[in-house]
N, C-alpha and C positions, 0 to 999 in steps of 0.2 A: 616303090609305092608301099605305104604302110598297110599292114594287114590289120583287119579288124577282128579282134578276138571276141567270140561269142561269150556272153556271160554264162557263168557256171549255173547249171540248173539248180533251183532251190527246192530243198525237200519240204513238201507241204503236207499237212495233215489230211487225212481222208475228209470228205465233205461233211460226213455226219459228225466228226469230232470238232468241227469248227463252231458248232452250236454250243453256247456256254453251258447249258443245263447238261447236255450229254458229256461234255468234257469234265464237269464237276462229278457226275456219277461215275465216270471212268476212273478218275483219281480216287474217289471213295472206294470203288471196287478193288483197286490196286492196294489201298491201305488195308482193306478188310482181308484180302488174300494173305497178307503178312501177319496181321494181328490176331485174326480169328483162330488159326491153328495154335498160336501161342496161348491164347486164353483157354482153349479147350484142353491143352496139355496141362495148364496150371489148375483150372477150375472146370469141372465137368459141365457140359452144356445142360440146359434145362432152366429151371427157375434160378432166380438170383442166388449165387453161391453164399452159403452161410459164412464163409471165411471173409467175405467183403462186407459183412453186416456189423454195424456198431449198435450194441444194446445200450440205449439211452435211458431205460426205465429206472435203473438204480440212481444215477446222477440226478435225473429230473425229479425223481421221487424225493431224494434228499433236499434238493433245492426248494421244491414246493413245501416240504415239511418245515424247512428252516423259515421260509417266508411266513407260513401260517403261525409258527411258534413265536416269531418275533414281530408280527404285525402290530401288536399292541404295546411293544416295549422299545424296539430299536429306534434310534434317533432318525434314521432315514424315513421311517414311516410316521413317526410322531410329528416331526417338524418338516417333512417333505410331502409325501403322498397323503398324510393324514389331513394337512391343511387344504390340499386340493380336494380331497374327498369331502370334507366338511363344507367347503365353499360351494361345491356342486349341490350338495344336499340342501343347504340353505337357499340357494338360488331357485332350485326346482320347487322347494316348499313355498317360497315366497310367491312365485308365479301361480302356483296352484291355489294358494289362498286368495290371491287377487281375483282369479277366475271364479272361485267359489263366492266371494264377496259380491261380485257383479251379478251372480245369479244367471239362470239360463236365459232370461229375457235381456240382460245387459250384454252377455256374451254374443248372443244371436244378433242383437241390434249392432254391436260394434263390428262383427264380422260383415254383416250386410251393408253397413254404411261405408266400410273400407272398400268393399267390392263395388259399391255404387260410385264412389269417388274415382276409383281406378278404371272401371270398365263399363259403367252404366247400369241402368235399371234391370236389364235382363239378367246379368250375372248376379246382381244384388238379390233378386228374387230366388235364383237358384241357390245362392249361399244360405239364405234364410231357410229354404226348404231342406237343404242338407243338414244344417244344425238341428232343426226341429225333428227331422227323421232320427237323428241320434238319440234324442230324448224319447221319442215314441217307441223305439226298440228297447228302451230300458238301459241304455249305455251312456247316459249323460255323464256320470262320475268317471267311468273309465275313459270317456273321451277327453274329459278335462285333464286327467292324469297323463294321457298321451300327449295332449297339447302342451301342458306345462313342461314336460321333458323335451318336447320338440323345440319350444321357444328358447330354452337355454342352450340345447345342443346346436341349433342353427346359428344363434349369436356367436358362440365360440367358434363354430366351423367357419363362419364368414370372416371372423377376425383373423383366425390362423391362416386361412386360405388367402386372404387379401394381403397379409404380410409376406407370405411365401411368394404370392404372385408379383408383388411389387419388387421383391428381391430378384426374381427371375426376369421380370420385364425390364428392369433397369441395368442388369449386369449379365453379360454373356457368360461369364464364369459361373455365376449362380445358376443360370439357365441350364448349362451343361451338367451341373452337379445334381439339380433337382429333377431334370427330365427323366432319368431312368428310375428315380425313386417314385415319381408320380405315375409313370407307366406301370411299374410293378404294383403299386397300391390299387390302380384302377382295374387290373385284371384279377385281383384276388377276390375269391368269394367272400361274402359277408361273414360266414361262420369262422373264417380264419382270424377275424379280429377279436373274437370273444375271448379266447382262452388266455392271451397274454394279460388283458386287463383284469380278468377274473383272478389270475395268479397274484396280481399286485393289490388290487382293490377289493377282492372278495365279491360275492354275489350281492347285487343290490343296484340302487339307482346310480351311484357314482360310476361303477363299471359300465353300465348301460350307456350313460351320457358320454363317457370318454371313448368308448368303442364307436359310438355314432359319430363323434368328432373326427376320429381317424378315418372313418369310412367316407364321410361327407365332405371333408375339407379339399381333397384333390381337385374336384371340378372348379371350385372357386379359384384355387391357385392357378390352374391351367388357363382358365378363361381370363383371369385378370392379367396374366402375363401376355396372352394373346392380344388382348385389347390394347395394352400399353405398347406392344411392339408393332401393332398395326395402325397406330395413329398416323394421321396425314402428315407426311414430312414437311410439306410446304407450310402448313400452319405452324408446326414447331419451329421452323426456320424464321418465320415472320415474328413469332413471339420472342425468339432468341435475339433477333435484330433489334428489338425494342429495349434490350438490356435486362431482360428478366433473368433472375437467378434460377438455378436448377430447381429449387423448391417451388418457386413461383411457376415455372414451366410445367411442373408436375401437377400442381393444384389447379391451375387456370387453363391448361391445355390438354395434357395427356389424359388425366382422369376424366374430364368432361367428354373428350373424344372417344374414350373407351366405355361410355356409360351403358351402351347396349350390351357389350360383352359382360360387364359387371352384373347387369340385371339378369342376363341369361345364366350367369354363374350362380346367382342367388336362387334362381328357379331350380337349377339342377341340384344345388346343395340341399334345398328344402325337400325335394323329392327323394333323394337318397337318404337324408336324415329320417324321413318318415319310414322309409323301408327298413332301415336299420333299427330304428326305434321299436318297430313291431317285432323284428327278429330277436332283438335284445331281451324280449320277455323270457327267453330261455334262461337268462342270467339275472332274473329278478327286476326287470324294468317295470312291470305292472302294466296297468292300463288295458287298452283293447287287445294288444298283442298277447297278454297273459290270458285273457278270456279265450282267444282263439287257440292258444297252446294247450290250455287245460281241456278244452272241448275236443281237440284233435287227439289228445292222449287217451281220452275216454271214448273216442269215435262218436262223439255227440255232434252230428253234422248240423242239427238245428241251432244249437248254441253257438257253434263256430260261425255259422252264417249270420246270426244275429250280431255278432261282434265284427264280422268281416265287412258287412255292408257299411257301417260307419267309417271304417278304414278307407274303403274305396271312395266314399263320399268326401271325406277329409282330403284325400289325395287329389281328387278331381278339382275341388274348390281351390286348394292351394296352387295347383298347377295353373288353373285358368287365371286366377288373380295375379300371380307373379308374371305369367306370360303376358297378360294384358298390360301390366305396368311397364314391362320392357318395351312393348310395341308403342304404347301411347307416349312414353318418355322419349323414345328414340325418334319418334316422328315429330316431336315438338321442337321448334326452333328456338334460338336464343331470345328472339323477340317476344315469343309467346310466353317465355318464363320470366319476363321482366315487366316492369311497369304495371299497367292495369291487369294484364293476365296473371302476373304473379300475385298481385293483391286479391284477385277474385279466387285464385286457388287456395291461398291461405285462409281466406274467409270461408270457403267451402269446407276445408278440413276443420276449422274451428267450430263451424256449425254442426258437423258430424260428431265431433267430440262432445259438444254440449248435449246433443240428442241422446248420445250413449249414456252420459251421466244421468240425464233426466229419466231414461228408461230404467237404469239400474236402481236409482233411488226409489222410483215408484214401485218397483218390484219388491224392494226391501220393506217399504212402508206397508205394502199389501201382504207381507209375509209369504211371498211366492219365490224365494230364492231357489229352493230345491225344485227339481222337476216333479210335478204331482204324480203320485203313484197311480191314480186313476186314468192318467193319460198314456199309459204304456201299452204296447201291443206285443203279445207273446207269439212270435213266429216260430219258436223252437219246436213246439208240439206238432203243428201242421207240417213243418218241414221234415221232421223225423218220421211222421206217418207217411209222407211221400217217399222218403228214403226206404222205409220198410216195404212199401208197395213196389218200389223199384227192385228191391232185393227179391221179393216174391215173384215178380213178373218179367223184369227186364234183365236181371243179372245172368240168367241162363234159360235155355229152353224156348227162346223165341224162334218161331218157325223161319226157315230159310237163312236169316241173317245171324242167328245165335244171339247171345246176350253180351252185355258189357263185360261181365266176368269172363265169358268165353273168349272175347276179344283180348282181354288182358292176359289170360292164360295162353292163348295161342301166340301172342306177341312175345311172351316170356319164353315159351318152349321153342319157337321157330327162329327167334331173332336174338333175344338177349342171352339165353344160355349158350347157344353155339358161339356167339361173338365172345363172350367171356371165356368160355373154355378154349377157344382158339387162340385168344391173346395169352392166356396163362400157359398154353402148351408150347408157345414159341420160345426158342432159346433166348436168354436174357440179352445176349449180344446182338441177336437179330433185331430185337426191339430198339436198341440203341442205334443200329445201322439204319433202320427205317426212319427214325426220328431225325438223324443226321442228314439223310438224303432229302427228306421233305423240307427241312429248315434250310438247307444249303441251296436247293434248287430255287426256292421262292425268295431267299434272302442272301445273306453273305456268310462267310466262314465264322464270323463272330456270332451271328444268330444261331448258326448250327452248333457252335461250341456251347453257347448258353443253354440251348435246348437239351443237348446231350448231358451236360453236367446236371441239369435239373432232373432229368430222368434217372440218371445214375444215383443222385442223392436219395431218391425214393427207395431204391434198392438198399442203399447204405443204412437207411432208417429202419429197415426190416419190415416194410409194409408193401412189398412188391405185388403180391397177389391181390390184396384189397384195392390197391391203386389201379390195377388192371381191370378189376371188377367195375370200379367207378369210371374208368376210361371206356369200357365197353358200353356202359349206359350213356355216356356223353356222345360216343360215335353214333349210336343208334338214334338218339334224340336229334343230333345234328343232321343226320341223313334225312329223317322225316321232315325236320324244320326246312331244310333247303329245298326239298321237293315241293312242299306246300308253299313256302315263301317265294321261290322263283316263279312258280306257276301263277300265284296270286299277284306278285309284283309285275309280271309281264302283262297280265290282264288289266291291272290298274294303269300301266303305262300306255296301253293301247286304247283305253276307253276313259274319257273324262267323266262320264256319268258314273261308271263303276268306281272310279277313285273318289268322287264326291260322296257316294254311299258308304264307301269303306273307311273314309277318313275319321268320322266320329267313333266308329268301333275301335280303330287302331289307337285313337287318342285315349279312350277309356282303358284299353288294355295296357298301354304303355305307362299309365299313371298308377296302376295297381301295384302295391308292394308284393314282393315275392311270396311272402308267407300266405297271402290270400289265395293264391293259385292252388294250394293243397286242398282247399275246402271242396270245390266241385269234383275233383278227381277222386277224392275219397268217397264222395257220394255215389259216383258212377262206377268206380272200378274197385272199391275196397282199399286194402293196404297191399303193398308189395313194390317191386321194382318198376313194373309197368306203369302204375299210377305216378310214380316219381318222374319217369320219362315223359309221360303225358303232360304233367304240369310244366316241365322244362320246355317242351315244345310250344305250348301256349304262351309261355312267358317270352320266349325268344322270337316267336313268329312276327310280331309287329315291326320290330327293328329290321329284320331281313326283308319284309315286304316293302317298307319305306325306302330303304337304301337301294334295293333293286329297281323299284319304280323310278326313283329319282335319277339313278344312273342311266337307265334306258331313255328317259325323257331328255337327258342332256346330251345325247348323241347328236353329232352335227347333222342338222336337217339336210345339208347339201348332199351328204353321203346317202341318206335315205331317198332323196329325190333322184340321185343317180341310179340307185338300185331299181326304183320304180320305172324309170325310163327304159331300163334294160328288160323290163317285163317280169321282174322278180315278184313272186307271190308274197303274201303277208308272212307266211312261215319261213320263207327264204330270207326275207328282210331281217326277221328276228334272228335266225340262226347264223346268217352269213355277214350281217352288218351290225345290228344293235348289240348282240351279245359279245362279239369280239371287241367292239369299240368301248363297251361298258365294262371291260374286264377289271380295271381298278376298283369300281364300285362293287362288282360282284365278289371280289377278294375281301373287300372291307365288310360286306354282308356276311361272308363266311367267318371272318374273324369275330365280328360282333355276335354272331349266332353261337359260336363255340364258348365265348366267355360268358354269355348269358345263360346258356344251357348248363354249364358247369356250376354256376351259382345255385340254380334250382335243384340240380341232381344232388348236390351236397345237402341241401335243406330236406331233400326227400328222405333222408335218414330218419326223419320224424314220422314218416308214414310207411316205413318198412323198406326203404331204398337199400339199406345195408351199406356194406363197404366202408369207406372213409367217413361218410356222413353219419353212419351209426356209431363209429368209433368217437367221433366228436361229441355226439349227443350222450353217449354212454359216459365219456369222461366228465362232462358237465354235470350229468344227473348224479353220478356216483362219487363225485369228488376225486376221480382218478385222473388227476391232471397230467400225469406222464402219458397215459394212453391218448388223452385228448390232444396234448401238445404235439406228440409225434404225428398223429393224424392231421392235425392243422398244418404242421410243417410240410407234410406230403401233399396236402391240398395246394399250398402255396407253390410247391415245385411243379405240380401237375398243371396248375393254371399258367405258370410262367412257360412251361414247355409248350402247351397248346397255343398260347399267344404267339410265341416265337415261330412255331410251325405254320401258323396261318396268317402271319402279318408280314407282307412284303415290305422291304425297305423302300424309302422314297426314291432312291436312284433306280431300283429295279422296277418299281412301278412306272416310272416315267419312260423307261425303255420299253416296257411291255406295251404302254399306251401308244 
């Protein structure tokens, strides 16, 4: 009889090590046990070792001096960048002159009629009120300057983004090449775009327009690619079966099917272009942003608010009009765009154009092209009086609750200072280990390696301590944002009425450019790091609230019904069902919160935020491009690290879900 041999026992890992995250941390701890003693033996622990620092001040200074010395004589500038600069100046000036020639009545009529044709009478009236408010506040000319720069920047951004999106949408190879570039560009703070263009084009309108194009083109490229790749395959196969060429398929099928994504890309490009055009006032863009910047520099809150209100109104109008265009066009079928429907639409646009011309000509004949001086409303003085009253009565000494300055001081003393000092006191290798652990647990070894290299590059650049100062502000702002955002998002997901009340508030806050958020926090808290954190929280909060509420509402109703049938309370349903199932949305909210917070914390250097933001502002203001470029490169690395640490890979998210 044959004997049955028992299989040899297999050696299995302990149960806890079977978890992928624990196994990753164990491997990382093993590597640290070998590498950390070697690092300590070679470089003493503590702050980033000077031996691993590369001083780029001298080579960057020489490069910037060479560029400045040869900007007017070298063929590269004369026949390359010079032509680009001149073309930008001519285009912006031409648009500005057209706006001035149309006069305030013509521009208001044109904007209102466009809004009417796109979205109806209600939005047309709102658009007219918004443009008239710009004139009443005495900001008509700065508004036209910003609008002229916006028109040119948006047209170029849409063209560049559409070309890149077409390439990525039609070619898998180009999609793989462009995806990491677009990912990196989208996580970079706006300030990081200013210095390279200033180095090449100098301070002025060309640099502002080109920085705006670089910042605003990625959304158009990404959404164009998404629309082309998401086109209905059955429709494409039907068109191909009819013998259409690749070009005909693109023009007659893929682009029309991607119309909704293209219009959404236009909307996002316009909003980002406006935000960047305002920030670009730091490098001579002029317009409304320059008024805000000059007012903030002199802590004139009234003047800053007078220029900030038109920026918000312009943002809201542009967002509503382009959003309505996308919805109406996406909802229209092919039949409604052809025949009688198409003729009536063309007739409507022709009548709107004719009405605009009539209004503009009538204003010119009446000598009313410029906004009348007697029709302006000076709000700077009453606002500054209100700020003075707040300084005297609300900044400090308020019974029981204290004052706004007291709150800012306590937040700085109890939160920001300990967090900054704690980060700066950590050994440099421990910071790299923490970054590696977070990035590897939530992603893959590639994301962990990218995050570690980005953080190490900050040390190599010699700005380790300022970067940790900026990081402490980001962490504090993100913590406050997540607490408020998750709580508000849960409330919005649980109550339809609360969500309806909250929606217009979030809409307005999401359309406001980053620069505008500095005005109220300066009025309430003065200048310093705490106001910069407060502005970052307010800017990032709407996105976190929206993503959280949407994620919780998309949880499978069957899971909630099962929890209710078992007697789970509302709190138990949230903690044990909705939050675990909405984990991918919550991680996305965290990622978006971090990216948005970083963008405003950097701008907070204008109001005393210090750290890397101050270095960028100082470099721009003093012409010290070496300091500014090093700080800008550190901001890029910090943004890349934070994005990788908080962005789960697609594979990881699906497993977690």
